[in-house]
C-alpha positions, 0 to 999 in steps of 0.5 A: 470542502471542495467546489463540488460537494457529494453526499457520502453514504451513511451506515457504512458497515453493519455494526460488527458482524451479522449472523451470516458472517458469524456462521461463515467465520465459524465454519471457515476460519478453523480450516483457513485461519490465515485467510481470515486475516490479511494473508492469503496463505492457509493457517491453522485451527484454533488452539488452546495454547497461548503465549505469555503477554509480550513484554517490550524491552526496557527503554529510556528517554535516550533510547527513544529520542531522535532528531527531527531535522538532521542526522546525528554526529557519527552517521555520515551517510544514508546509504550502505557503503560496500567494504569488499570488492565483488568477486567475479568468480562467484556463480552460485548465489543464495538470496533471501528477502524477509518482508515485515509489516509492523501493521500486519494487523492494523489496529490490533486483535482488539480494536476500540471504536470511537464510541467505546465499543470493543471489537475482538478478532473472531470473538476469541477471549484469547485475543482480548487485550491484544491492542495495536501496540501489543500486536506490534510488540509480538511481531518484533519479539517473536518474528523479527528478533529470532531471524536476526539472531540466526544471522548473528550466529553466522557472520558470513551470511547476508540477507534482505530485511524489509520493514517500515520506518514506523517499525524502526520507531517502535523498536527505538521506543520499546525494543532498543536491544532488537534495534541494536542487533539490527544495526549490528547486522547492517553495519556488518554488511549482513542485513541489507535494510529495505525501507520504502515507506513509513507505514504499510501504505497501499501507495499505488492508489494515491498520488506521488506526494503522499509516498514522497513525504513518507519516504522523507520521514523514513530516511530521517528516521534511518539517519537518526538511528544510524541505519544505512539503507541498502540500494534495493527496494521491495515493499508492502504487498509487493507493490511494483510498477514503472512509477515505483521504479521511477521513484526509487531511482529518483530517491537514490535507490538503485535496484527494484525487486519485481515479484515473479507472480506479477511478472507472469500475470502480465507476461506468462511466457516468461515463466522461470526464464528470467534474465538475472538483471533488467533495466527499467526507468534508469535503474536495475530490476531483479525478478524475485524469487525467479528462476534464472536463464541458464545462458547467463552463467549464474545460478540463484537459489532463494531460501526465503521470499515471503512475509517474515512473520511466518518463518519463525512461527509454529507450523500447522497442517494448513501452514505457518501461523501469522500475527492474526493468531499471535496468542498461539504463535510464539516463536518455534525453536524447531522451525528456527533451527530448520531454517538455520540448517537449510542455510548451513546446507546451502553454504556447504554446497557452495552457495554464496549467501548474500544480499540482493544488492551485493548479488547485483554488484557481482553480476556487473563485475561478471560483465552480465549486462541488464536487458530492457524490461518489457512494459510492466503494469502496476500490481502486487506480488500475488497477482493471480490470487488477489486479481492484483490490486483489485483485492484492495480496491473492490474485491471481497474476501471470504467474510460475509457481506457487510464487513468489507467496504473498500470504496468507502475506505479508499474514497475516505482516504482521498477526502482525508488526503485532500484536507491534509494537502490543503493544510500543507499548502496553507502552512507553506504559504503563511508560516514565515508570517506566523513564526510562533504559531507555525511551529505548533501548526507544523507539529499538528500537520506532521501528526496528520500526515502520519495518521493519513499514511496509516489509514492508507495502509493495505489491510483496511480493505484487503486481503480479508480484513476483519471488522476492526481493520475496516473500522480503523480505516473508516474512523481514521479518515473521520478523525483526520477530517475532525483534526484538520477542521480544528487546525483549519479554524485555528489558522483562519482565526489567526489570519482574521478571515472566515474563508480561504481558497487554496490551489493545491497545484500552484500552492497559492492561497487567498484569504477573504470574506467569500466562501466557495462558489455555488455548484454550476448546474449541469444539464442532462444530455443524451449519452455519447456512447453506451455503458451498462450498470449491473448491481444486486439492487436497483441502479441507474445512470445519468449523463450531464453536460459540464458546459464544455464541448465533449465533456460529460459527467456520468453519475451512477446512482445505486439504491439501498439494498435489502440487508437480508439478501444483498451481496454488495455487487455493483459494476460499471462497464465502459467500452474500449475503442482501441486495443491499448491501455492508456493510463497513469501508473501509480506514483507517476500521475504526471504522465500517461503511459500507453501499452498495446495489449499485444505487448502483454500475455495475460495469464488470467485473461485480465489485469486490474490497475489502481489509477491513482489520478482516476484516468483511463483512456477508452480510445479514439480520443475518449477518456474516463476519469473517476471522481475519486471522492465518490469512486476509487476502485480498480479498473478491470482490463479484460484481454478479450472483451472490449471493455473496461469495468469498475467492480465493487463487491464490497458496496455498502448496503445504503444508497450511494453514487459514483461519478465519472468525468468522460471527455473527448480531448487531447492526452494532455488535456485529459491528464490535466483534468484528471489531476486537477480533479483528483490530485490537486483540486482547488479547495475552499475553506 
């Protein structure tokens, strides 16, 4: 627990589904099948067709084994090494990027709750037995392998394949033949392998350390499998921003892919007139799948830029099926041939089918210089339809009230990661003094990190999660807390002290007899400026002094709602005193970036930002900091209204509250307070 404790809302979700939700699903899902899952694209109606049970490939202990510490012999490099020089005469490039997500349906189509109750997606009998593992096997067998086989048949074609480190582990354990095929294509220079996280984390919403540790594990997995990484980065939900660009450059990658829809969301005047190469944060940036300014002297055709799971799946009048409909979505030979024929035609027409990294290499060989990128705010690849990050941090999907619980999931993530990071700091401090026990402790901590990355995934809170995915996040957070507590008690018993004080910033750990200090009483005060709260039930706010000049706590208290009438809506509106956005980008919480609104052209008249350390500048020296154990929603920045808004359309039916720190301070002081509050607090055991 931390120094200041906050009550957590109870009864986070209606258990399973209410009649209103059942009716809505029955009406909406046949016509909008994919929209009932995590992808905004339309899907197909229910079908009586079914595919046989997915059979994982036979594997042995040797297939699954891998070193936890170093790359095995025969894998001398982590990064792909180009073998042929670039040809500056080439000018027609055909590119494709397949984004795969082994956690497309997090927890599977049948999820078993902690109390043993089974939830089945859409209550369809055909989805029974489709566990997390079986759904993963479907993605490898029916959506990834057929695409790899297309490129195996054409050794001169290149393409980009993006997937998680976890997917490589799944293949090593259960699909060694597919892993061998992937390695063959990577070694042949056909597949540019992109892997920028171990799980499909919604990493823009969390501190840099979380993704950095995920990257470290992913790089080791690639080394163990002798799979060199390509220099390009694309990732889950197309998350991008200046912090992601900074981390990829610092991590050894060279080229970020910035989604065209996210670019247009911020700079609508640039539509289809992008330069082929930009510079950003010391690295290269490509807009994809973007049109290219003819003045550059090159042509680019994108033959695919989407969820890879969709390309080999059967197509319906509403679009291709996705893994939410895996029992009816075995790979369709006709669609695979259609794609293969498309690429054959491109090649015959003189297009060079290559990888994005190779394309950038050719641009440089042709002397095409990178242009500086404009300010690029955090966001996701379908920014207009999802309101960028808001879909995962407060916005509701099509399911009825009581299903989604974005703020509950994401604040739970914050609580869980604080527990895991505290254990990390303690083990870093004491491992050398307890060498025998530390080995077991490290193994438990490594497992906790992996559990944390999984509950941080996007699909626990959007785009349209079904109850199993939401419960995966909520129960996963609780399980991390339980496991962390057991490990904490074991460590305290070994030390022989009942309590500890852990500074997550400095890493110092002090064991002793004293427990956490009492909360300091805060006195109610008059507000320094006006704010408003609107909700579907009674809601109020209070201001209190933190005992420091110009430092306040703003508490929003929301009463319980009538389950029969509520619509999950709570909004806090704060004033904007200057026409700038001052915030810490995702993965760059050590900095404040200030962007004048005049530097943006918002296509939707608004942008939403994740605020991974909770900080947003209001202007005139004022800052608001969301206390992320109570509120972790995206902030809405409207182009015209001089406000900032925190909007939760997935609020729980029970009473709950949000807390913000509001301060008038220097930029550095506000940044330090935000990080001390949300990223690196002092934790007490």
